[in-house]
N, C-alpha and C positions, 0 to 999 in steps of 0.2 A: 817363256813358252817352250823354248827348245829343251830345257832340262826336264820339264814335265813330260814332253813327248817321248824323250829317251827313256824316262822311268816307266812309262806305260808300255813301251816296247820290251823292256827287260822283264817286267812282271805284268803280263797282259791283264789289263783291267777292262771290265765291262761297263762300269758306271762312274760318273762323276757326281759327287755329293757336295752341294754348297751349304755351308753352315753359317748362320748369323743369329744375333740375339734380338729379342724384342726389347722395348724400353725397360722392362722389369728385370732383364738379364736372363730370361729363360731361352734356352737353345732351341732353334728351329732349323729346318733343313728342307731342301728339295733335291731330288735325284734325277739325273739325266743320263741317257745312254752315252758312253764315252765318245761315240761318233759326233756328238754335239759339242765337243770341247771347243773347237775353233769358233763355232757359232756363238758359244757362251762368252768367249773372250772378246769377240768382235762386237756382238750385239747386246750382250747381257741376257738376263732371264727375267721376264716380266712376272710380277706377282701382285696379289690383292692385299695392299697394305692395311685395308680397313679390318682385316681379319687377324691382324697382329697387334698385340696389346701395346697401346701408347703410340701407334703410328697414325696412318691416315684415316680419313672418313670415307663413307660409302660414296659421297658426292665427288671425291677426288682421291681415288684409291690406287690408281696405277703407279707402280714404282718398278725399279729395275735392280736386280742383283748382278754385280760384276765380280767374277772370281779373282781372288788374290792368290795367284799360283805360287808365290813365294812361301805360302803357308801349307803347301800340299803335303799330304802324308797318306800312306796306305791304311785305310780304316780297318782295325782288327775285329770289329764287331758287325761287319756287313756280311751276310751269307754269300753274296756274290762278290768277286774281286772288285774293289771300289777304291778310287782315289778321292779323298776328301780335302777340302780347303775352305778357308773362311772367305766370305764375300762382303764387299762394300755395298751400301745401299745408296742408290741414286734416284733423283726425281725422274719422272717419266721422260723429260727432255734429254736425258742421258748426260747433260752438260754440267750438272751441279749435284754435289753430294747432299744427301738428306740431312738436315740440321739435327734431327733426333736420332741419327745413327750413332749410337754410343761409341762404336769403334772409331769413328771419325773424331769425336770429341776428345778421346784419349790421345789420338795422334796430334791434334792441335795443342793440347796441353803440354805434351812432351816437347814439341817444337818451341813453344813460347818460353818454357823454362830454359832450354838450351840457348836461345837467343839472348835472354836476359843475363845469363851467367857465363857465357862463353864455354860452357861444358861441351866436350866432344860427345858425351853420352850420358843419358839419365838411365840408370839401371834399377831394376826392382826384383826383389826375391819375395815369394809368397809362401807362407806356411799353410798347410791344409790339415786341419783337425776335423775328425768326423767319428761318428759311432757306427759300428757294424752290428746289425741285428739279424738273428736267424728268423725272426717273425716280427712283423709290425702290422697291427690291426687298429683301425680307428673308425668310429662311426658317429655321425651327428644327424639328428633330425629334430623335429619340433619338441619331442617329449623325452629324448634321451641323448646322452653324449658320453663316449668312453674311448679309451685307447689302451692298448696292451702291447708291450714290447718284450721280446725274449732275446737272450744272447747265449752263445755257446759257453761263455765263461762263467755264467751264473745260472745255469739251469737248475730248477728245483729237484729234478730227478737225477742229477749227476751223482754217480756212484763210484767215481774214480778216487775220491778223497783229495783231488787236486784242483778243485774249483778255486777261483781267485779269492784270495784271502782279504780280510778287511784292511783298510788303510790305503794309502796312495799306490796306484798301480803303475806309476811312471817307470818305464824301462824294465818292467818285469820280464823274465825270460820264460820260454817254454818249459814245462807243459802248461804253466799258468797262462802264458800268452798263447792263445789259440790261433792267432791270425798272422804269425810271422811269415809263413810260407806264402799265404795270400798276398801279403804286402810286397814280398820280393818279386812275385809274378807281376804285380801291379807296377812296381817301380820299373821293371824291364819294359812293360808296355808303354809307360809314359815316356821313358827315354827313347824307345823305338819310334815314337811319334814326334820326336824333335824337342821335347822339353827336358832339360838337364835335371837330374835328381841328385840331391846331396845325401840324403839318408832317409830311413823310415824307422819308426819305433812305436812301442805301446805308449799311449798317453796316460794321464793320471786317473781317468775315469774307469771304474771297475766294470762297467757294462760294455766292454770291448771298444773303448775309445782309443783311436790310433792317430798317428800323424805321419804325413809324408811331406818333406820339405824339398822344394825345388831350388835351383841355383839362380844367381843373378842373370837377368836377361834385359835387353833394351825395353824401355817402358812401353813403346808402341806395340810390342809383341806380348807384353805381360798380361793384358786382358785376354788375348787369345789363349795363352797358357793356362790361365785359371779356368776358362770355359772348357778347354779341351781336357784338362786334368779331371774336372768334376764329371765330365762325360765318361771318361775311362773308368773312374772309380765306380760310378753307378752301374755301368754295364758289366764290369768285371765281377762286382758283387752279385748282380742279378743272374749272371751266367752260372754262378755257383750256389744259387738258391738262397742268397742272403740279400739284405737290404742295407744300403749305406745312406746316412742322412747327415747333411751339413747344418741342420737346425742348431742354433746357438745353445739351446738348453732343453734337450729332449727328456732328461732325467732329473727329477727333483733331488737336491742334495748331493749331486755329483758335479764334477767340473764341467763347465760349458766349453763349447768349441768356437774358437776364433779363427780369423784369417789374417794373422799378423803380417804387416807389410814392412819389409826392409828396403830402405831407399839410399842410393848413393849417386853423387854427381862426379863424373870422371873427366879429367883433362890431362892429356898426354900420359895416360896410364896411372894417374894418381888421383885420389879422392880430393875433392874441393872442400870437404866438410871438416877436415882435420888439419891442425898445424902443430900439434904436440905441446903447445904452450898452455899453461894454466891447469887447474884441477880437472877440467872436463875435456881438455885436448881439442876443443872445437875451434875452427877458424871463425872469423867474423861472419863470413857467408853462412857457415853452418849454424851459428847462433841465431842469425836472422831467419834462416829457413825453419828451424825448430820453433822460433817465436811465432812465425806466421801460422804454422799448423796448430799450435796450442791455442792461439788467439781465436781461431775459427773452429776448434774441436767440437764444442757443443752443437753448432749448426751443421758441421760435417756429418754428425751422426745421422742426420736425415737422409744421407746418401750412403754412408759406410755401414750403417746398422739399421736398415730400413724395414724391419719386421717387428711385429708386436712381441715376438719371442726373443728378439735381441736384448730386450731390457730385463729379461729374467736371467741373463748371463752377466750383465753389468751391475753386479751387486757386491757388497763387501763379503769377505770371508773366503774368496777364491782368488786365483791369479788373473783377475780381470780388473781393468781400471774403473774407478768411479769418480776420481778427481783429475783435474787437468794440471799435470806437472811432468817434468822430465827428471831422470835420474840415471845413475850408472848402476847396472846390474839389478835394479829393483823391478820385479815383474808385476808390481801393482801400478807402475807408472804408465801414463798415457804414451810417453816416448821413453824408450830405454836405450842407453848407450851400452852395447854389449861389452862386458868386462873382459872378454877373451880376445877382443880386437885391440892389440897393443901398438900397432903401427899406424901413425896418423895418415899415411898414404892409402890405407885400406879402410878408414873409418866410414861406417854406415850407421844409420839410425834405424830403430825398430819402432814402428807405430802399432801399438798393441790393441787399439780400440776396435778396428773393423771386424766384421764377420762375413761368412760366405752367403748370406741371404742377399747381399748387395749385387747390383749389376757391376761386375768388376771393372768394366771400362769407365763407368761414371764415378765409381768409388775412387779408383786410382787417379783419374783426371782431377777430381775435386781436391784430393790431397796434394797433387802437384801444383794446383792453382793456389791453394793456401800457402804452400811453401814459397811460391813466386811472390805472393802478396807480402809475405814477411820480408823477403829479400829487397823488394822495391821500396818498402816503407821503413826499413830498418827496425823491424820489431825486436823488442828487448826480451830476451828469454830469462834473464836473471841467472841465478846459480842453480846447479842441480840439487834436488831435494834428497837428503840422506834419510830422513825419517818421515814417512808419509803421514803419521799421526799429527806432526806439527803442521803439515800442509793443510789438513782439514781445518785447523784452528786459524791459520794465517790467510787462507785464500778461500773465498766463497765460490769460486768458479768450479762447479761440479758438472758432470755429464748429465744429460736429461734422463729422467726416470721412466719415460714412456715414449712410444713412437709418436703419439699425439704432440707431446712437448717438442720432440726433435724436429718434426716437420714445420712447426710454427717458428722455431729458431731458424731453420733453413729459409723459410719465407722472408724473415726479417734480415738475415745476414747472407746476402747472395751476390752483392755487387762485385766482389773479387772474382767470382766465377765467370762473369761476363767479360772480363778483360780480354782483349785481343779476339773477341768473338768466339771464344772457346766453347762456352755454354751459351745457349740462347735463352731468353726469358720464357719463350713458349715451351721449351723442353722442361724447364724447372716447374712451370705452372702445371703442366700435364703430369709430371712426376708427383707433385703434391696432391693433385686431384685423385690420382690412382691410390696413393697411400692413405688419404682420408677415407676412401671407401673401405680399405682393410681395417682401419681403426674402428670405424662405425660397425662393421660386420662383427668384430669381436665384442665391442661394447654392448651390443644389443642382445647377446645371447647369454643365458645363465651359465655359470661355471660350476662344475661338479662340487668344488669346495664350498661354494656358496650354500649348497644344501647342508653340508656339515655345519656351517656357521648359523644358518638362519631358518632351516626348515621348521624347527620347533619354537621359533620366536613368538 
């Protein structure tokens, strides 16, 4: 409390903004005059949870937000000087955290994994891939459906002769890369709000696909970092007349956008995942951890890839996983051991399946619980696959091909999530209920390509 009061005195703020996520992972907020800061800390801020997706009912809707001042930052997109922070959700009694508060779920998952492994810290690094569009228009009604996207890099009226060329656009330089300055501004904003940034670059998609990669941070803060980074990306684009989307596959025939998760367990400054022995360099704990994640990977998709669009990305022919295996340096693997990490003391794994349509708290918590399950049950991961084509022939464990399939797998394979009361069955049931509504909404509507296929049948 003292440090935030000192910050307010140094840079006078007029408002306090409390940020939290609904069950689906969408950011919500409520703003108070800064004079209400002490009241908010002492008494919390009441709200109507029945108006928040996946939370309470009208008959029992009163809940309380309590600010977590350790997450405070000066919000760069508020017109009046504003201190923002994340908030925890409590039941109306003030004495108990709400079981569907996904921020609380991630905290419990991290604590459970540390208890079981003796790790001092569980750290997470997230990659952010997204497309930048100069225009995005879409329309749906009973008798029509269309969308139209434009980018500065592929404008039909570009007369510079320097429009982006055909072929992979990974790491292209200006003037073909039109968003380098935008990304540098964005990286400075993200770092200024407390999220460390490793680098940014143009990604492989020719329609202005870009990436910003943050650095390792404690798992309990990683969900906040994802939510905050997406907030800053969207608002920075909006302020400059652009639109940023984290949709996994907005452009047919171009690379999709993932949200790869890098995971490391640290004790006394050293990674618990590596020992330097053997071809893969993994410790026994590391092998079991990977085995647990891979064992549950198909069901995990119900939380890590929870949109119908997610499964337009998880297809062959791009750098997206479709089969469940691990490998060194193979970017089609579900789990990759980065080849450029040569020290066992620094070994981390990269889980390449997730995308940014997930609620990041639930997605990360589920991955940690799958890792925990593998460690506690001694899951066998086998040897790293060198040739993914052999894996298809040797192993029938494939990722689901649709959201409908993923949520049914999640429904059947959930017990490991309930360990240590990290997830509750009610939360999973509600999640599946909401996702089935999305599946049905898409399934009921004709797709424009169906007209191409069937109009003249």
